[in-house]
N, C-alpha and C positions, 0 to 999 in steps of 0.2 A: 396610104397616107392621104389625108383629106387636104385638098388644095383650096386655099382661101381665094375669093374673088378679088379682082383689082379694086373694086369699090370698097370691099371690106378692109383691105390693106390701107387704102387711102383714109378711111375712117380712123383706123388705129393710129395713124400718124398725126391726126388732127387734135389729139388731146393727150393728157398725161395719164396713162393707164395705171400708174402706181398711186396716184393721188386719190384721197377721199374727198369728194365734192359734197357740198350741202345738197339736199334733195332738189331744190329749185335749180341750182347750178347743174346738177347731173341731168335733169330733164332738158335743160337748154343745150347741153352737150349732145344729147340724143337728137334733138330737133335740128342741130347744126350739121349733123352728118349728111353726106350725099344721099338724096332721096331715092327710094326704090320706085317702081312704077305702080305701086299699090299702097293703100293706107296700112302701114305696118302696125302690128300689135305691139304693145308695151308690156313687158313682164318684169316682175320683181322676184328675186331669189334671195332667200334668207338662210344663212348657215347658222344652225341652232346648236346649243350645248346640250344635246340629248344623246342617249345611247339607243340608236334605232333597233338594236337587237332585243331591247327590253319592251315588252308589251305595255307596261305602265308608263312608258315615255313616248309612245307613238302618238303623233298628232294627226287627226283627221276631222274634218268638219266642213262647213259651208258658211258663206257670208254674202250679203247683198251690199255691194259697194255704193256709196252715196251718189256717184255720177254715172253708174252703169259701166258697161264695158264696150259699148258701141256695136253690139252684135246681138241679134235675137238667136237664142240657142234652140236647136232641134231636140225636142223632148219625146221620149217614148215611155209608155206606162204599162206595167204588167198588172192587170186588174180584171175583174169580172163584174157583171151585173151593173148595179147603180154606180159603183166607183168607176167602171169603164166608161159609162155615159158622162160622168163628171169630167173625166180626163179628155174625152173628145170635145166636150163643150168648152174646156179651158184652152184648147188648141194643141194638144199633143199630136205629133205627126203620125204616130202609130200606137194602137192600143190593142192588147190581147193577152192571152194566157198561154196555154200549151202551144198554140200555133205560132205565137210570137217568139217563144223560147226556141222552137224548132228553126225558125227563120234566122235567129241570131247564131244558133249552133252551126248552121250551114254557111255562115260567113257574112250575113248582112250586118253592117255596122254604120249605116248612114244616119247617125244621130250623135248628139253631144252629151246628153244626160239620160240616164235610165232611172225611173222611179217605180216603186212597187208598193202594193198594199201588204201588210204583214202576212196575210194568208197565202200570198204568192211565193214566199221565200222557200217553201218546200219544193216548188217547181223550178225556181231559177238558181238553186244551189249549184246545179251542173254548169252554170255559166261563169263560175268563178275563174276558171282557167282562161276564159275568153275575154271577159270584161275586166277582171282584176288587174292585169298588167297595163291596161289603158286607163285605169282609174274610173271606170264607168259602172262598176258593180254596185247596185243599190245597197245602202248601209244605214242603219239607224243613226250612227254617229254623224253622218253627213246630212241627215235629214231627208234622205231619199227613200226611206222605208217609212210610210206614214198612212194614216187613215184620212188625213186632210189633203186629199188629192187635188182638188180644184185650186186651192191657194198655192200649193207647192208647185204645180205645173206653171202657173202664172209667174211665180217668183223666178223660177229657173229660165223660163222663156225670156224674161226681161233682163237676164244677165246675172243671176245669182251664181256664184262660183263655188266649186268644190276644191278642196286641197287635202293633201296628205304628205307626210314626210317621205323622202326616198331613203334608200339604203345608206346614204352618206350623211343623213341628218339634215338635209336641206328641204325647204318648203318653197315650191314654185307657185306663182299665181299670175294669171292674166289680169291686168289692172286698167286696160283701156287701149286707146289707139293713139298713134303719133299725131293725128290731127286734133286731138283734144287740146284744150287750152292748158297752159302750165298749171294753173291753180286747180283745175279739175283733176289732173293727174296727181298733184300733191295731195288733194283730199282723198282720193282713192287709195294711194299708197300708204298714207298715214293711218287711214281707217283699217287697212289690212294689218299693218304692223302692230297697231294697238290691240287688235283682235288676237293676234298670235301671242303677243306678250301676256295677255290676260289668260291665255290657254296653257301657260307654262305648267308642265307636270310637277306635282309636288315633290317627286323623287329626283328631279333634275337638279344637279348641283353646279356651282360655278356660274360663269357668265352665260346667260341664256341666249341672248341675241349677239352673235359673234361677228357676223359680216353681212352686209346687205349690198346687193348689186342690182342695177336696173339695165335693161337692154331692149332694143327693138328687134323685130323679126330678123332683119338682115344685118344688124350691126353688132359690134363688140359690146361687152359688158362694161358698165361704168360704176365704180365703187361709190357709195353714198353713205352719209351719216343721217340717221333719222332719230 
């Protein structure tokens, strides 16, 4: 059984967990919780009206949030030749082909995003079991398989985020830090929600956006309307 911390339980008592707050109210609730000793991340979780078992209803993609996420991501690139040089110039922390694949296979995972040129997919297919569960496998749908290496590396380093639905039909996303101003968090969350709404699969029926919850790293979830 997972035991909740004293701080977490105090946070739960400080608000109405059954109430749906406006987005601004919900953010203020998060900011009112007892603070951790670090700048906590803020995450949004959306419960969607999709059937995650159907391939035509799965959501996966990427988006640059208007206010960033308050963190520079560590990017690796699977590429050769000129594209490898572009990746290094754009600030990738590691660039390579077969040798980088072998390094990841052996357990090296010190990065946030993996990008690949299309010709590398034949090499990195074996990494699906390693990178797939962590959401780090390069994919054309998320924009991480591309010939436009330089721009893509810069975008992800600056905080462009990837997302994909889980087995329960939920989509999670990092949308900033607790130290962000309320309006900046509102802008990021609204931008992400609009993006997901616009990505509704044509085969999805009924209410698409069913529930939205925001939370900080160490705090409980707060239900919001958006």
